[in-house]
C-alpha positions, 0 to 999 in steps of 0.5 A: 780452652778458657772456660767460664761459670755461666751465669743466669741470662738477664731478663728484659723488662718486656720478657719479665713482665708478660711472664710475671703477669701470666699473659697470655692470647687466650680467645681468637676470633676471626670476621669476614665481611662484606659491603656495609656494616659496624661492630661495636665492642665494649671497654673491659680490661685486657689487651687485644689486638687485631689484624687484617689478613685481607682488605680494609676497615675503619677502628674508631677509638674514643677521643681520637680520629678514625684510624684506617687499618689494612691489610698486614695492619696490626692494632693493640687495644687497651681499656677502651671501647673500639668500633670497627667498621666498613663505614664511617656513617653506620651506625654499629650494632653490638658486636661481642653478640656476634661472638657471645657463646662456647665456639662462637669464634667466627663471624661472617657479614655477607662475604670475605672482601675484610678477613681479620683476625682478633685476639684477647690478651688475658692475664693471671688473677688482677695482676693487669693493672701494672701493664694495662695503666702504663700502656695507651689505650691505641697502638697500630702498627701499620704495615710499612713500619720498620717493625713490621717484617716479623709481623708481616711473618706471623701473619702470613703464617696464621693465615696458612694455618687457617687456609690449612686446616691441619690436625694441631692447628689449634695449637700453632695458631695459639702459639703464633697469636702470642708471638704477634702480640711481642712482634706488635709491642715491640714494634710500637716500642720502636716506632716513631714518637716513643714519648707517646708510647709511655713506659714502651717508650721508656724501654727504647730510651737509652738511658731510662731503658737501662734503668728498666733493665737494671730493676727487671735484672734483680728487683731485690736491689735497695734502689734508690734514685740516686742510684738508679739515675747513676745507671741512667747517665742522669742527674738525680732530678733529671733522671726522676722526673723524665721517669715520671714524666714517660713511665707515669710513676715515679721510680722508687714507686715503680719499684715499689709497685713491681715488687708487690706485683711480683709478690702477688703472682708468686702467693697466688701460685703457692709453693712458697711462704710470705716471708719467703716471697717478702726476701726474694723482692727486696722487703727485710722484714715480713711486717714492712712486706705486710703493710707494703702488700695491704697499702697496695691491694686493700688486704693482708697477703696471704699464701695460696691454697692451691694443692 
């Protein structure tokens, strides 16, 4: 028998980003409705999911045609206002007011012909920018899409938890909501028309995905455009142009932004020093790190005062 030394399991970029940013579903809501209704919600810094367990309704997002959500469909909503409506001719009321206050997580309008659930994904400190800046404002995963099988299974489990109303249900539902978000992001990334999915589409691209995985597996490497282009198997010029077009920022700007995002999250958690963090994310001097940090965030790095 031949034994080999264990090694660190490579982290994929999506897991890496969600973990570093402290992403989790912090609030879950439910709506049961019948008849004619419309609810408007404002744009805020968050990622939100809406999923239909029964019935159907419209999703209205500025700049996009109305989207019909039916049972089993899921959508992800970024930094945009949106309206949920049974009837496109209805004037919406303030939907946020229905859920305003502690414990106000379920709303009922007339009946239960349509049952939907929602969840708000929040991020640690101000680190949401890294992900939200690269995601489309609205993404939909129809029940008929290739990546919807896992989503259907998770929605069935969530629906079952709601119906059973048993002890431990809050914990189970919270974990299932986290899984639902990841599965919806996976399905969006693997859908047709990836070129419109920015960073998610780039992750699923055979060549750009290799470069992104390399960055996230070892962000402290002295990356150059030439090295990353070699990982992707492309010429330097073609790689730089395609990466910038798809991801929304040039390759080395992406590396720098991710390094500083990791650093800020580490300093917020505490238990480390500025010099240690600078070295871990690839800076050869603390002064260079401090200068880059100040340029990115408008203030110098400092360690957390948490106990």
